[in-house]
N, CA, C and O of each residue as an XYZ file, in Angstrom:
868
protein
N     -11.738     18.890     12.148
C     -10.352     19.001     11.699
C      -9.371     18.726     12.843
O      -8.358     18.053     12.653
N      -9.681     19.250     14.020
C      -8.833     19.039     15.182
C      -8.736     17.556     15.507
O      -7.665     17.064     15.863
N      -9.855     16.841     15.384
C      -9.882     15.405     15.666
C      -8.942     14.656     14.727
O      -8.184     13.789     15.163
N      -8.989     14.986     13.449
C      -8.133     14.320     12.472
C      -6.672     14.616     12.759
O      -5.831     13.718     12.724
N      -6.372     15.872     13.042
C      -4.991     16.270     13.304
C      -4.436     15.538     14.532
O      -3.308     15.046     14.508
N      -5.232     15.472     15.598
C      -4.788     14.813     16.813
C      -4.543     13.323     16.570
O      -3.660     12.723     17.183
N      -5.336     12.732     15.665
C      -5.217     11.301     15.409
C      -3.974     10.958     14.594
O      -3.358      9.916     14.819
N      -3.603     11.812     13.657
C      -2.518     11.462     12.731
C      -1.219     12.229     12.963
O      -0.214     11.938     12.313
N      -1.216     13.192     13.866
C      -0.043     14.055     14.021
C       1.209     13.297     14.445
O       2.324     13.748     14.181
N       1.034     12.137     15.109
C       2.190     11.374     15.558
C       2.783     10.493     14.462
O       3.830      9.875     14.654
N       2.104     10.438     13.306
C       2.681      9.685     12.199
C       3.906     10.423     11.677
O       3.872     11.647     11.545
N       4.988      9.706     11.378
C       6.220     10.365     10.910
C       6.026     11.249      9.685
O       6.789     12.192      9.478
N       5.015     10.956      8.871
C       4.811     11.769      7.670
C       4.450     13.206      8.017
O       4.748     14.117      7.243
N       3.810     13.430      9.170
C       3.367     14.773      9.540
C       4.312     15.451     10.524
O       3.977     16.483     11.104
N       5.485     14.871     10.707
C       6.469     15.479     11.592
C       6.837     16.879     11.098
O       7.198     17.061      9.935
N       6.742     17.846     11.975
C       7.091     19.220     11.605
C       5.965     19.997     10.941
O       6.159     21.152     10.565
N       4.780     19.384     10.787
C       3.626     20.060     10.182
C       2.772     20.656     11.299
O       2.281     19.926     12.160
N       2.593     21.965     11.290
C       1.825     22.646     12.333
C       0.330     22.540     12.052
O      -0.089     22.394     10.904
N      -0.468     22.616     13.117
C      -1.917     22.551     12.953
C      -2.418     23.702     12.075
O      -3.393     23.541     11.340
N      -1.762     24.849     12.148
C      -2.182     26.010     11.342
C      -2.056     25.742      9.846
O      -2.738     26.384      9.047
N      -1.188     24.797      9.451
C      -1.022     24.453      8.041
C      -1.819     23.216      7.646
O      -1.933     22.899      6.462
N      -2.374     22.515      8.639
C      -2.955     21.199      8.386
C      -4.177     21.260      7.460
O      -4.268     20.486      6.507
N      -5.097     22.160      7.729
C      -6.310     22.268      6.918
C      -5.975     22.612      5.472
O      -6.514     22.015      4.540
N      -5.086     23.572      5.296
C      -4.670     23.961      3.946
C      -3.986     22.787      3.240
O      -4.182     22.577      2.043
N      -3.193     22.033      3.978
C      -2.493     20.891      3.409
C      -3.476     19.835      2.908
O      -3.303     19.299      1.813
N      -4.503     19.535      3.697
C      -5.486     18.539      3.288
C      -6.215     18.957      2.023
O      -6.488     18.126      1.157
N      -6.531     20.241      1.913
C      -7.171     20.741      0.693
C      -6.245     20.584     -0.504
O      -6.672     20.171     -1.583
N      -4.976     20.917     -0.305
C      -3.986     20.838     -1.385
C      -3.783     19.399     -1.851
O      -3.522     19.154     -3.029
N      -3.902     18.452     -0.928
C      -3.642     17.053     -1.240
C      -4.902     16.272     -1.603
O      -4.865     15.047     -1.718
N      -6.022     16.983     -1.784
C      -7.303     16.350     -2.145
C      -7.664     15.244     -1.158
O      -8.116     14.171     -1.559
N      -7.465     15.505      0.118
C      -7.721     14.502      1.150
C      -9.225     14.364      1.427
O      -9.985     15.323      1.300
N      -9.628     13.159      1.805
C     -11.001     12.892      2.199
C     -11.002     11.793      3.241
O     -10.024     11.056      3.366
N     -12.080     11.674      3.986
C     -12.192     10.615      4.989
C     -13.214      9.581      4.551
O     -14.163      9.893      3.832
N     -13.010      8.353      4.988
C     -13.937      7.263      4.682
C     -14.079      6.390      5.915
O     -13.129      6.225      6.680
N     -15.263      5.834      6.106
C     -15.551      4.991      7.271
C     -15.754      3.546      6.795
O     -16.469      3.293      5.825
N     -15.111      2.611      7.496
C     -15.208      1.195      7.142
C     -15.644      0.398      8.360
O     -15.078      0.548      9.443
N     -16.648     -0.449      8.182
C     -17.088     -1.310      9.266
C     -16.132     -2.493      9.409
O     -15.433     -2.850      8.461
N     -16.107     -3.095     10.592
C     -15.237     -4.239     10.848
C     -15.462     -5.316      9.789
O     -16.597     -5.722      9.539
N     -14.381     -5.773      9.174
C     -14.463     -6.815      8.162
C     -14.563     -6.299      6.741
O     -14.382     -7.066      5.795
N     -14.848     -5.017      6.569
C     -14.962     -4.462      5.219
C     -13.581     -4.135      4.660
O     -12.616     -3.982      5.410
N     -13.499     -4.031      3.337
C     -12.224     -3.865      2.647
C     -11.987     -2.405      2.281
O     -12.827     -1.765      1.649
N     -10.835     -1.891      2.687
C     -10.443     -0.528      2.325
C      -9.644     -0.519      1.031
O      -9.718      0.438      0.260
N      -8.888     -1.570      0.793
C      -8.101     -1.711     -0.433
C      -8.044     -3.194     -0.776
O      -7.610     -4.006      0.041
N      -8.480     -3.548     -1.980
C      -8.538     -4.944     -2.391
C      -7.316     -5.292     -3.234
O      -6.870     -4.499     -4.063
N      -6.790     -6.478     -3.011
C      -5.672     -6.943     -3.820
C      -6.027     -6.848     -5.303
O      -7.068     -7.346     -5.732
N      -5.166     -6.215     -6.069
C      -5.428     -6.019     -7.494
C      -5.923     -4.629     -7.829
O      -5.887     -4.218     -8.989
N      -6.395     -3.885     -6.806
C      -6.852     -2.514     -7.036
C      -5.661     -1.613     -7.351
O      -4.536     -1.890     -6.937
N      -5.917     -0.546     -8.079
C      -4.868      0.442     -8.341
C      -4.517      1.163     -7.050
O      -5.380      1.396     -6.204
N      -3.246      1.513     -6.904
C      -2.773      2.180     -5.691
C      -2.471      3.630     -6.030
O      -1.419      3.942     -6.589
N      -3.395      4.506     -5.692
C      -3.201      5.924     -6.001
C      -3.454      6.813     -4.790
O      -3.576      8.031     -4.917
N      -3.533      6.188     -3.607
C      -3.746      6.979     -2.399
C      -2.959      6.388     -1.234
O      -2.539      5.232     -1.267
N      -2.775      7.195     -0.224
C      -2.169      6.769      1.038
C      -3.245      6.878      2.113
O      -3.954      7.881      2.188
N      -3.363      5.854      2.938
C      -4.398      5.852      3.961
C      -3.822      6.021      5.357
O      -2.880      5.324      5.734
N      -4.390      6.950      6.128
C      -3.985      7.186      7.516
C      -5.161      6.845      8.423
O      -6.280      7.304      8.196
N      -4.905      6.045      9.443
C      -5.976      5.567     10.307
C      -6.280      6.600     11.383
O      -5.425      6.918     12.210
N      -7.499      7.120     11.365
C      -7.950      8.104     12.339
C      -8.483      7.409     13.582
O      -8.242      7.854     14.704
N      -9.204      6.324     13.379
C      -9.721      5.527     14.492
C      -9.852      4.085     14.033
O      -9.964      3.807     12.839
N      -9.837      3.159     15.010
C      -9.945      1.745     14.663
C      -8.623      1.162     14.223
O      -7.565      1.612     14.662
N      -8.675      0.156     13.352
C      -7.462     -0.494     12.890
C      -7.733     -1.342     11.662
O      -8.887     -1.600     11.319
N      -6.666     -1.774     10.999
C      -6.793     -2.607      9.803
C      -5.758     -3.727      9.839
O      -4.737     -3.633     10.520
N      -6.049     -4.790      9.088
C      -5.098     -5.858      8.854
C      -4.609     -5.752      7.408
O      -5.397     -5.512      6.494
N      -3.308     -5.932      7.215
C      -2.749     -6.028      5.874
C      -2.645     -7.517      5.566
O      -1.929     -8.244      6.254
N      -3.351     -7.972      4.543
C      -3.518     -9.399      4.279
C      -3.003     -9.750      2.879
O      -3.230     -9.015      1.918
N      -2.314    -10.875      2.786
C      -1.871    -11.384      1.496
C      -2.460    -12.763      1.291
O      -2.435    -13.599      2.195
N      -2.992    -13.001      0.095
C      -3.621    -14.278     -0.214
C      -2.830    -15.008     -1.288
O      -2.262    -14.389     -2.188
N      -2.801    -16.354     -1.180
C      -2.137    -17.139     -2.221
C      -3.153    -17.551     -3.280
O      -4.315    -17.152     -3.213
N      -2.724    -18.342     -4.249
C      -3.607    -18.717     -5.360
C      -4.781    -19.575     -4.913
O      -5.812    -19.628     -5.582
N      -4.618    -20.244     -3.780
C      -5.690    -21.093     -3.268
C      -6.650    -20.332     -2.353
O      -7.578    -20.914     -1.791
N      -6.419    -19.032     -2.209
C      -7.303    -18.214     -1.392
C      -6.977    -18.205      0.080
O      -7.720    -17.631      0.875
N      -5.870    -18.835      0.461
C      -5.472    -18.835      1.865
C      -4.841    -17.488      2.219
O      -3.979    -16.977      1.505
N      -5.287    -16.941      3.323
C      -4.857    -15.587      3.699
C      -3.822    -15.623      4.809
O      -3.880    -16.462      5.708
N      -2.865    -14.689      4.728
C      -1.864    -14.529      5.782
C      -1.826    -13.062      6.171
O      -1.711    -12.191      5.308
N      -1.923    -12.784      7.467
C      -1.855    -11.411      7.952
C      -0.394    -10.977      7.989
O       0.417    -11.558      8.709
N      -0.073     -9.966      7.219
C       1.295     -9.458      7.210
C       1.552     -8.567      8.410
O       2.620     -8.627      9.019
N       0.576     -7.743      8.748
C       0.724     -6.871      9.912
C      -0.622     -6.277     10.282
O      -1.580     -6.354      9.513
N      -0.688     -5.681     11.470
C      -1.875     -4.949     11.912
C      -1.473     -3.497     12.127
O      -0.407     -3.215     12.673
N      -2.335     -2.575     11.693
C      -2.067     -1.148     11.848
C      -3.165     -0.513     12.681
O      -4.335     -0.882     12.573
N      -2.774      0.455     13.522
C      -3.722      1.146     14.377
C      -3.719      2.645     14.139
O      -3.220      3.123     13.121
N      -4.281      3.380     15.086
C      -4.443      4.828     14.970
C      -3.105      5.509     14.686
O      -2.095      5.214     15.325
N      -3.117      6.417     13.725
C      -1.972      7.230     13.304
C      -1.043      6.501     12.347
O      -0.096      7.099     11.837
N      -1.298      5.201     12.091
C      -0.430      4.476     11.170
C      -0.951      4.591      9.745
O      -2.091      4.996      9.518
N      -0.098      4.230      8.787
C      -0.368      4.505      7.378
C      -0.202      3.232      6.552
O       0.576      2.347      6.909
N      -0.941      3.150      5.446
C      -0.767      2.051      4.502
C      -0.845      2.594      3.068
O      -1.423      3.651      2.816
N      -0.257      1.852      2.154
C      -0.320      2.202      0.738
C       0.847      3.016      0.229
O       1.061      3.098     -0.980
N       1.614      3.625      1.134
C       2.665      4.540      0.687
C       3.835      3.806      0.039
O       4.458      4.335     -0.881
N       4.142      2.594      0.506
C       5.264      1.855     -0.063
C       4.974      1.466     -1.505
O       5.832      1.613     -2.376
N       3.766      0.970     -1.758
C       3.410      0.558     -3.117
C       3.325      1.761     -4.053
O       3.782      1.704     -5.195
N       2.738      2.844     -3.560
C       2.624      4.044     -4.380
C       4.003      4.607     -4.700
O       4.270      5.012     -5.831
N       4.880      4.631     -3.694
C       6.230      5.160     -3.863
C       7.034      4.315     -4.841
O       7.843      4.841     -5.606
N       6.806      2.986     -4.812
C       7.541      2.069     -5.687
C       6.969      2.024     -7.100
O       7.532      1.372     -7.979
N       5.858      2.712     -7.317
C       5.253      2.717     -8.633
C       4.498      1.440     -8.954
O       4.279      1.117    -10.122
N       4.093      0.699     -7.898
C       3.319     -0.526     -8.109
C       1.914     -0.153     -8.583
O       1.192      0.573     -7.899
N       1.534     -0.652     -9.756
C       0.256     -0.259    -10.348
C      -0.936     -0.856     -9.599
O      -1.966     -0.202     -9.441
N      -0.792     -2.098     -9.142
C      -1.906     -2.782     -8.480
C      -1.445     -3.344     -7.139
O      -0.353     -3.900     -7.021
N      -2.288     -3.189     -6.151
C      -1.928     -3.611     -4.797
C      -1.765     -5.129     -4.715
O      -2.643     -5.863     -5.170
N      -0.658     -5.615     -4.143
C      -0.477     -7.058     -3.947
C      -1.121     -7.560     -2.659
O      -1.092     -8.758     -2.377
N      -1.697     -6.661     -1.885
C      -2.299     -7.039     -0.605
C      -3.706     -6.462     -0.489
O      -4.098     -5.558     -1.228
N      -4.446     -7.016      0.463
C      -5.772     -6.506      0.804
C      -5.689     -5.826      2.170
O      -5.040     -6.330      3.086
N      -6.346     -4.693      2.293
C      -6.417     -3.983      3.570
C      -7.846     -4.101      4.079
O      -8.777     -3.584      3.461
N      -8.016     -4.788      5.214
C      -9.360     -5.034      5.753
C      -9.446     -4.471      7.166
O      -8.515     -4.611      7.960
N     -10.575     -3.832      7.472
C     -10.787     -3.260      8.802
C     -10.861     -4.376      9.847
O     -11.706     -5.266      9.750
N      -9.980     -4.325     10.841
C     -10.004     -5.303     11.924
C     -11.017     -4.913     12.996
O     -11.366     -5.712     13.865
N     -11.478     -3.672     12.915
C     -12.554     -3.126     13.748
C     -13.108     -1.922     13.005
O     -12.527     -1.500     12.005
N     -14.210     -1.364     13.466
C     -14.741     -0.179     12.800
C     -13.644      0.875     12.708
O     -12.979      1.177     13.699
N     -13.460      1.428     11.520
C     -12.319      2.321     11.309
C     -12.708      3.534     10.469
O     -13.547      3.451      9.572
N     -12.078      4.659     10.784
C     -12.178      5.859      9.960
C     -10.784      6.149      9.417
O      -9.805      6.163     10.163
N     -10.708      6.377      8.114
C      -9.413      6.496      7.452
C      -9.347      7.774      6.621
O     -10.282      8.113      5.895
N      -8.232      8.466      6.743
C      -7.957      9.657      5.937
C      -7.236      9.217      4.675
O      -6.172      8.603      4.750
N      -7.804      9.525      3.518
C      -7.233      9.132      2.229
C      -6.634     10.357      1.547
O      -7.295     11.385      1.398
N      -5.359     10.232      1.130
C      -4.662     11.357      0.511
C      -4.053     10.921     -0.820
O      -3.492      9.831     -0.930
N      -4.171     11.780     -1.821
C      -3.620     11.516     -3.148
C      -2.093     11.457     -3.059
O      -1.448     12.449     -2.717
N      -1.521     10.294     -3.367
C      -0.072     10.131     -3.210
C       0.719     11.069     -4.126
O       1.711     11.657     -3.696
N       0.293     11.213     -5.374
C       1.037     12.050     -6.310
C       1.090     13.496     -5.844
O       2.077     14.194     -6.078
N       0.032     13.942     -5.188
C       0.022     15.317     -4.682
C       0.953     15.481     -3.473
O       1.428     16.581     -3.188
N       1.207     14.362     -2.764
C       2.115     14.439     -1.621
C       3.543     14.696     -2.091
O       4.251     15.524     -1.517
N       3.963     13.985     -3.139
C       5.366     14.041     -3.555
C       5.633     15.065     -4.657
O       6.770     15.207     -5.107
N       4.584     15.783     -5.099
C       4.752     16.767     -6.168
C       4.417     18.155     -5.650
O       3.318     18.386     -5.144
N       5.360     19.079     -5.775
C       5.105     20.453     -5.343
C       4.009     21.071     -6.195
O       3.992     20.919     -7.416
N       3.101     21.766     -5.537
C       1.976     22.356     -6.258
C       2.356     23.742     -6.790
O       3.433     24.262     -6.498
N       1.454     24.321     -7.571
C       1.709     25.630     -8.177
C       1.873     26.717     -7.122
O       2.537     27.726     -7.356
N       1.263     26.504     -5.963
C       1.335     27.502     -4.889
C       2.630     27.384     -4.086
O       2.876     28.172     -3.173
N       3.456     26.390     -4.434
C       4.711     26.117     -3.712
C       4.503     26.140     -2.190
O       5.189     26.859     -1.463
N       3.545     25.339     -1.736
C       3.241     25.254     -0.306
C       4.494     24.829      0.465
O       5.162     23.877      0.060
N       4.820     25.500      1.547
C       6.064     25.221      2.280
C       6.128     23.834      2.891
O       7.216     23.331      3.174
N       4.963     23.201      3.102
C       4.986     21.894      3.751
C       5.336     20.757      2.789
O       5.589     19.639      3.237
N       5.357     21.018      1.478
C       5.602     19.933      0.533
C       7.008     19.340      0.661
O       7.172     18.120      0.645
N       8.012     20.196      0.786
C       9.383     19.697      0.943
C       9.493     18.848      2.197
O      10.178     17.825      2.209
N       8.815     19.279      3.246
C       8.821     18.531      4.500
C       8.152     17.176      4.320
O       8.639     16.173      4.842
N       7.045     17.132      3.589
C       6.326     15.883      3.366
C       7.180     14.883      2.593
O       7.192     13.697      2.920
N       7.886     15.348      1.584
C       8.734     14.453      0.795
C       9.837     13.855      1.652
O      10.107     12.657      1.573
N      10.470     14.677      2.464
C      11.509     14.197      3.373
C      10.936     13.175      4.352
O      11.545     12.137      4.608
N       9.767     13.479      4.892
C       9.137     12.575      5.848
C       8.742     11.254      5.196
O       8.825     10.199      5.825
N       8.310     11.312      3.927
C       7.911     10.097      3.224
C       9.086      9.142      3.072
O       8.914      7.930      3.211
N      10.259      9.657      2.793
C      11.449      8.815      2.682
C      11.763      8.140      4.019
O      12.103      6.958      4.067
N      11.644      8.909      5.099
C      11.903      8.353      6.427
C      10.880      7.274      6.770
O      11.224      6.243      7.349
N       9.624      7.518      6.411
C       8.558      6.560      6.698
C       8.783      5.251      5.947
O       8.599      4.171      6.507
N       9.180      5.348      4.682
C       9.441      4.150      3.884
C      10.581      3.335      4.477
O      10.539      2.105      4.470
N      11.604      4.020      4.991
C      12.737      3.327      5.611
C      12.281      2.557      6.846
O      12.726      1.431      7.069
N      11.405      3.145      7.645
C      10.915      2.473      8.853
C      10.083      1.251      8.490
O      10.149      0.227      9.171
N       9.300      1.354      7.415
C       8.506      0.207      6.980
C       9.415     -0.936      6.535
O       9.106     -2.107      6.760
N      10.516     -0.598      5.915
C      11.472     -1.613      5.487
C      12.040     -2.359      6.687
O      12.205     -3.578      6.635
N      12.339     -1.643      7.764
C      12.843     -2.276      8.978
C      11.808     -3.230      9.573
O      12.144     -4.323     10.028
N      10.539     -2.799      9.562
C       9.463     -3.649     10.092
C       9.327     -4.921      9.249
O       9.093     -6.005      9.783
N       9.474     -4.778      7.939
C       9.389     -5.944      7.061
C      10.537     -6.904      7.323
O      10.359     -8.121      7.274
N      11.703     -6.365      7.599
C      12.848     -7.217      7.917
C      12.596     -8.031      9.185
O      13.012     -9.185      9.280
N      11.912     -7.424     10.159
C      11.571     -8.151     11.381
C      10.622     -9.305     11.076
O      10.755    -10.397     11.628
N       9.645     -9.042     10.173
C       8.696    -10.098      9.802
C       9.435    -11.241      9.094
O       9.145    -12.413      9.335
N      10.374    -10.901      8.234
C      11.153    -11.920      7.537
C      11.961    -12.745      8.537
O      12.087    -13.961      8.391
N      12.503    -12.078      9.548
C      13.271    -12.790     10.567
C      12.400    -13.822     11.273
O      12.835    -14.949     11.511
N      11.167    -13.437     11.609
C      10.252    -14.360     12.289
C       9.929    -15.554     11.395
O       9.990    -16.701     11.838
N       9.587    -15.284     10.146
C       9.178    -16.349      9.235
C      10.340    -17.245      8.822
O      10.124    -18.360      8.346
N      11.560    -16.770      8.997
C      12.726    -17.575      8.628
C      12.996    -18.684      9.633
O      13.766    -19.602      9.350
N      12.373    -18.609     10.802
C      12.560    -19.654     11.816
C      11.936    -20.952     11.323
O      10.905    -20.938     10.650
N      12.562    -22.068     11.659
C      12.150    -23.341     11.066
C      10.911    -23.948     11.718
O      10.063    -24.510     11.026
N      10.797    -23.841     13.038
C       9.706    -24.516     13.731
C       8.677    -23.494     14.228
O       8.951    -22.298     14.329
N       7.493    -24.010     14.530
C       6.436    -23.149     15.059
C       6.856    -22.530     16.387
O       6.572    -21.359     16.640
N       7.530    -23.303     17.239
C       7.978    -22.773     18.525
C       8.976    -21.632     18.325
O       8.887    -20.603     18.994
N       9.909    -21.811     17.420
C      10.905    -20.763     17.169
C      10.250    -19.496     16.641
O      10.655    -18.390     16.997
N       9.231    -19.655     15.786
C       8.504    -18.496     15.277
C       7.764    -17.779     16.404
O       7.771    -16.550     16.481
N       7.126    -18.560     17.276
C       6.408    -17.971     18.405
C       7.368    -17.222     19.332
O       7.080    -16.103     19.756
N       8.482    -17.829     19.636
C       9.439    -17.188     20.534
C      10.000    -15.901     19.944
O      10.152    -14.902     20.648
N      10.303    -15.927     18.664
C      10.825    -14.729     18.011
C       9.763    -13.636     17.975
O      10.063    -12.465     18.208
N       8.513    -14.022     17.682
C       7.404    -13.061     17.654
C       7.195    -12.455     19.032
O       7.028    -11.241     19.152
N       7.200    -13.274     20.068
C       7.014    -12.774     21.430
C       8.133    -11.811     21.815
O       7.883    -10.784     22.446
N       9.353    -12.138     21.440
C      10.484    -11.260     21.747
C      10.292     -9.876     21.122
O      10.601     -8.860     21.744
N       9.782     -9.844     19.896
C       9.570     -8.562     19.212
C       8.394     -7.799     19.815
O       8.403     -6.569     19.842
N       7.387     -8.517     20.297
C       6.194     -7.873     20.836
C       6.412     -7.318     22.246
O       5.900     -6.251     22.584
N       7.160     -8.032     23.050
C       7.244     -7.670     24.468
C       8.303     -6.630     24.777
O       8.213     -5.950     25.799
N       9.307     -6.489     23.918
C      10.384     -5.567     24.233
C      11.087     -6.026     25.499
O      11.599     -7.144     25.559
N      11.114     -5.167     26.507
C      11.753     -5.522     27.778
C      10.739     -5.972     28.831
O      11.123     -6.305     29.953
N       9.455     -5.986     28.484
C       8.406     -6.356     29.440
C       8.241     -7.870     29.499
O       8.449     -8.557     28.498
N       7.871     -8.390     30.658
C       7.605     -9.813     30.795
C       6.164    -10.140     30.412
O       5.874    -11.226     29.910
N       5.260     -9.180     30.658
C       3.847     -9.375     30.368
C       3.422     -8.405     29.280
O       3.750     -7.220     29.344
N       2.698     -8.892     28.283
C       2.349     -8.063     27.132
C       1.093     -8.612     26.461
O       0.717     -9.764     26.678
N       0.451     -7.783     25.648
C      -0.752     -8.162     24.909
C      -0.475     -8.058     23.417
O       0.047     -7.049     22.945
N      -0.823     -9.094     22.684
C      -0.607     -9.083     21.236
C      -1.884     -8.642     20.530
O      -2.970     -8.780     21.093
N      -1.780     -8.109     19.296
C      -2.966     -7.569     18.602
C      -3.751     -8.602     17.809
O      -4.619     -8.231     17.019
N      -3.470     -9.905     17.999
C      -4.120    -10.939     17.192
C      -4.826    -11.968     18.061
O      -4.386    -12.264     19.173
N      -5.939    -12.519     17.539
C      -6.511    -13.706     18.156
C      -5.748    -14.922     17.614
O      -4.800    -14.755     16.847
N      -6.144    -16.135     17.996
C      -5.369    -17.312     17.611
C      -5.340    -17.515     16.082
O      -4.289    -17.805     15.511
N      -6.471    -17.364     15.449
C      -6.512    -17.562     13.996
C      -5.651    -16.521     13.281
O      -4.918    -16.848     12.348
N      -5.744    -15.266     13.724
C      -4.966    -14.193     13.112
C      -3.469    -14.391     13.342
O      -2.657    -14.114     12.459
N      -3.108    -14.876     14.544
C      -1.702    -15.113     14.843
C      -1.145    -16.231     13.965
O      -0.018    -16.147     13.477
N      -1.943    -17.273     13.770
C      -1.506    -18.369     12.900
C      -1.294    -17.870     11.465
O      -0.342    -18.274     10.797
N      -2.184    -16.993     10.999
C      -2.026    -16.402      9.664
C      -0.759    -15.560      9.597
O      -0.013    -15.616      8.620
N      -0.526    -14.782     10.642
C       0.656    -13.907     10.663
C       1.936    -14.725     10.614
O       2.883    -14.359      9.919
N       1.967    -15.832     11.351
C       3.164    -16.664     11.427
C       3.247    -17.684     10.293
O       4.256    -18.372     10.133
N       2.157    -17.772      9.499
C       2.100    -18.729      8.381
C       2.267    -20.166      8.885
O       3.062    -20.938      8.349
N       1.507    -20.502      9.917
C       1.535    -21.855     10.477
C       0.101    -22.355     10.638
O      -0.853    -21.577     10.592
N      -0.032    -23.664     10.826
C      -1.343    -24.259     11.065
C      -1.844    -23.852     12.449
O      -1.102    -23.905     13.430
N      -3.114    -23.444     12.515
C      -3.657    -22.941     13.779
C      -3.656    -24.021     14.865
O      -3.281    -23.748     16.005
N      -4.070    -25.239     14.523
C      -4.123    -26.317     15.518
C      -2.732    -26.645     16.051
O      -2.537    -26.837     17.251
N      -1.772    -26.705     15.129
C      -0.401    -27.006     15.544
C       0.156    -25.888     16.425
O       0.886    -26.151     17.380
N      -0.188    -24.652     16.104
C       0.276    -23.523     16.903
C      -0.338    -23.551     18.294
O       0.358    -23.346     19.289
N      -1.649    -23.806     18.364
C      -2.316    -23.868     19.667
C      -1.721    -24.979     20.526
O      -1.540    -24.813     21.732
N      -1.416    -26.119     19.894
C      -0.800    -27.232     20.617
C       0.580    -26.836     21.136
O       0.951    -27.196     22.253
N       1.331    -26.105     20.337
C       2.671    -25.682     20.750
C       2.597    -24.682     21.892
O       3.422    -24.720     22.804
N       1.616    -23.787     21.849
C       1.437    -22.835     22.938
C       1.141    -23.561     24.250
O       1.661    -23.186     25.301
N       0.317    -24.585     24.186
C      -0.001    -25.357     25.393
C       1.225    -26.095     25.918
O       1.427    -26.187     27.128
N       2.043    -26.620     25.007
C       3.278    -27.297     25.416
C       4.210    -26.314     26.115
O       4.799    -26.635     27.147
N       4.342    -25.118     25.549
C       5.220    -24.108     26.142
C       4.718    -23.700     27.530
O       5.509    -23.452     28.440
N       3.384    -23.633     27.679
C       2.808    -23.305     28.983
C       3.053    -24.429     29.975
O       3.409    -24.175     31.126
N       2.863    -25.677     29.535
C       3.065    -26.826     30.420
C       4.523    -26.981     30.843
O       4.820    -27.509     31.915
N       5.420    -26.516     29.988
C       6.848    -26.580     30.302
C       7.306    -25.400     31.149
O       8.477    -25.309     31.519
N       6.376    -24.494     31.454
C       6.693    -23.367     32.308
C       7.420    -22.229     31.603
O       8.016    -21.373     32.256
N       7.373    -22.217     30.276
C       8.045    -21.161     29.522
C       7.199    -19.894     29.441
O       7.727    -18.783     29.485
N       5.875    -20.069     29.321
C       4.965    -18.938     29.192
C       3.678    -19.218     29.959
O       3.381    -20.358     30.315
N       2.931    -18.159     30.203
C       1.550    -18.278     30.663
C       0.734    -17.307     29.825
O       1.264    -16.308     29.339
N      -0.547    -17.594     29.654
C      -1.353    -16.697     28.819
C      -2.822    -16.780     29.184
O      -3.306    -17.796     29.681
N      -3.512    -15.694     28.926
C      -4.961    -15.583     29.079
C      -5.464    -14.807     27.885
O      -5.274    -13.594     27.796
N      -6.107    -15.509     26.963
C      -6.532    -14.940     25.685
C      -5.327    -14.330     24.960
O      -4.403    -15.052     24.585
N      -5.330    -13.016     24.761
C      -4.244    -12.388     23.979
C      -3.135    -11.825     24.852
O      -2.208    -11.200     24.338
N      -3.209    -12.030     26.152
C      -2.196    -11.513     27.059
C      -1.239    -12.649     27.440
O      -1.669    -13.712     27.887
N       0.042    -12.412     27.259
C       1.065    -13.435     27.510
C       2.062    -12.932     28.544
O       2.247    -11.730     28.734
N       2.696    -13.894     29.204
C       3.761    -13.564     30.147
C       4.895    -14.564     29.982
O       4.668    -15.773     29.939
N       6.113    -14.051     29.890
C       7.283    -14.914     29.806
C       7.682    -15.306     31.221
O       7.952    -14.445     32.058
N       7.719    -16.604     31.485
C       7.996    -17.090     32.836
C       9.493    -17.274     33.061
O       9.909    -17.678     34.147
């Protein structure tokens, strides 16, 4: 129990929830843990959305596929981050995305309806959870707006530059969470064209890179 609490306590949904209430809360919310090997699916596009997933260890990719089966990575989530809450909150019956483990992952699954509905015992943490859920949804909306900003750029170079700006913050050197294929999916560009553009930017002295680590020159 301590391991789970330490892993997810930094998620905004659990803000203000004490460890002394955590075990009781998990019982009240019908929570359970599940283990997924790298590449396995935690939530398949089209599945019903009736739970919220919190990552205890490892990480996942949120993936969207088009009618031709081409996949685009919408985002990557790591320890303490959550998925499924936006769709559940919006009343979406079936998931429009697939959640796949980007590495071996352990995930805490919680019944969404139990999170937002006060139980017969009137547990004191329920009001706090509802407030936190609203805040969490707002933060996800901001992250989505950033993704839209990146994809709105016209050229592959502009998308790369905007993505790097969001990833690095104020640092000149930074590591991104994607390999080349995953980055191309995230940016919705051709992998070969993207790799060629990265080499051009390096040759022009704009950036340097070693695998997933980049530096703005």
